[in-house]
C-alpha positions in Angstrom: -0.1 0.1 0.0 2.7 2.4 0.5 4.9 4.0 -1.8 8.7 4.0 -1.8 10.6 6.9 -0.3 12.0 7.8 -3.6 8.6 8.1 -5.3 6.6 10.1 -2.4 8.6 13.5 -2.8 8.0 14.1 -6.5 4.2 13.0 -6.2 3.5 15.2 -3.2 5.5 18.3 -4.5 3.4 18.3 -7.9 0.1 18.1 -6.1 1.1 20.8 -3.9 2.3 23.0 -6.7 -1.5 22.8 -8.0 -3.2 24.0 -4.7 -4.0 27.7 -5.2 -4.8 28.3 -1.3 -1.3 27.3 -0.4 0.2 29.9 -3.2 -2.2 32.6 -2.0 -0.9 31.9 1.6 2.6 31.9 0.8 3.1 28.3 2.2 6.1 26.2 1.3 6.5 22.4 1.2 9.4 21.9 3.7 9.7 18.1 4.3 8.1 15.1 2.5 8.8 11.5 3.7 6.4 8.6 3.5 3.8 9.3 6.1 5.2 12.7 7.1 4.8 16.3 5.5 5.9 19.7 6.6 4.5 22.9 5.4 5.4 26.4 6.7 4.4 29.9 5.9 5.9 33.2 7.0 3.6 35.5 9.0 2.6 38.7 7.3 -0.3 41.3 7.1 -2.2 39.2 4.4 -2.9 36.5 6.5 -3.3 38.1 9.6 -6.2 38.6 11.9 -7.1 41.7 13.8 -4.5 41.4 16.3 -1.8 40.8 14.2 -1.3 37.0 14.8 -1.7 34.5 11.7 -5.1 33.9 11.3 -6.5 30.7 12.5 -8.1 30.0 9.0 -4.4 30.1 7.4 -3.4 28.0 10.7 -5.9 25.5 10.0 -5.3 25.3 6.1 -1.6 24.4 6.4 -2.4 21.9 9.1 -4.9 20.1 7.0 -2.9 20.0 4.1 0.2 18.7 6.1 -2.2 16.0 7.2 -3.7 15.2 4.0 -0.3 15.0 2.2 1.1 12.8 5.0 -1.8 10.4 4.0 -1.5 10.7 0.4 2.4 9.9 0.7 1.2 6.3 2.0 -1.5 5.6 -0.8 -0.9 4.0 -4.1 -0.3 6.3 -7.2 -3.6 7.2 -8.9 -5.5 7.6 -5.5 -6.4 11.2 -4.3 -7.2 12.2 -0.7 -10.0 14.1 0.7 -10.5 15.3 4.1 -13.7 14.0 5.8 -13.3 15.7 9.1 -10.9 17.4 11.4 -10.6 19.0 14.7 -8.1 21.7 15.7 -7.2 22.9 19.0 -5.6 26.8 19.1 -3.3 26.5 21.7 -1.6 29.8 21.5 -1.4 32.8 19.1 0.2 32.1 15.9 3.2 34.6 15.8 6.7 34.3 15.1 9.2 34.5 12.3 7.7 31.4 10.6 4.6 29.1 11.3 5.5 25.3 10.7 3.0 22.5 10.3 4.3 19.1 10.8 1.8 16.3 9.5 2.1 12.6 10.3 -0.1 9.4 9.6 -1.4 7.8 13.0 -3.1 4.9 11.2 -3.2 4.3 7.5 -6.1 2.2 6.0 -7.3 1.2 2.8 -10.1 3.8 2.7 -9.7 5.8 5.8 -6.6 7.4 7.3 -6.0 9.2 10.6 -3.4 11.9 10.7 -2.3 14.7 13.2 -0.7 17.7 12.7 1.4 19.9 15.1 1.7 23.6 14.4 4.6 25.6 15.6 5.5 29.2 16.0 9.3 29.6 15.3 11.2 32.6 16.5 15.1 32.9 17.4 15.5 29.2 16.9 12.9 28.3 19.3 9.4 26.6 18.5 6.2 26.8 20.5 3.3 24.5 20.0 0.4 26.7 18.6 -2.2 24.3 17.4 -2.9 20.5 17.2 -5.1 19.1 14.5 -6.6 15.5 14.1 -8.0 14.7 10.7 -9.7 11.7 9.1 -8.9 11.5 5.5 -10.6 9.4 2.8 -9.0 7.6 -0.1 -10.7 8.5 -3.4 -10.1 6.1 -6.5 -11.7 6.1 -10.1 -13.5 9.1 -9.4 -13.3 11.8 -12.3 -11.1 15.0 -11.5 -9.7 13.5 -8.4 -6.1 12.1 -8.5 -2.9 12.7 -6.8 
């Protein structure tokens, strides 16, 4: 069921490049390995809320994408992935030099995958946990318009 480590990164990077929202947020794919994906963004006025923190919507978006791509990295080529549910706990204001979402698969199944993402605010070489997302993702196969 899992792809080899050498096959995972190009597939995930190509899919990530097609995501308009990630481009709009200025998000970057930092790390790809089987069952693990890290996505980061640099805070700025375009993604802030009224107090100057990174908006929860931006934090949720990179956390969801990190979980989704971690799940996809363990699925065979030709399958797509869709989030069916997620819960996010916002633990602290997202502020710093960089916001980093590290997604990992908890349990991969043929149809459903459970993944978690920890989101950190990084400043001065220190990281502070600011959010935790738990997601259920569904493998999609043979559906028009949904692939890697």
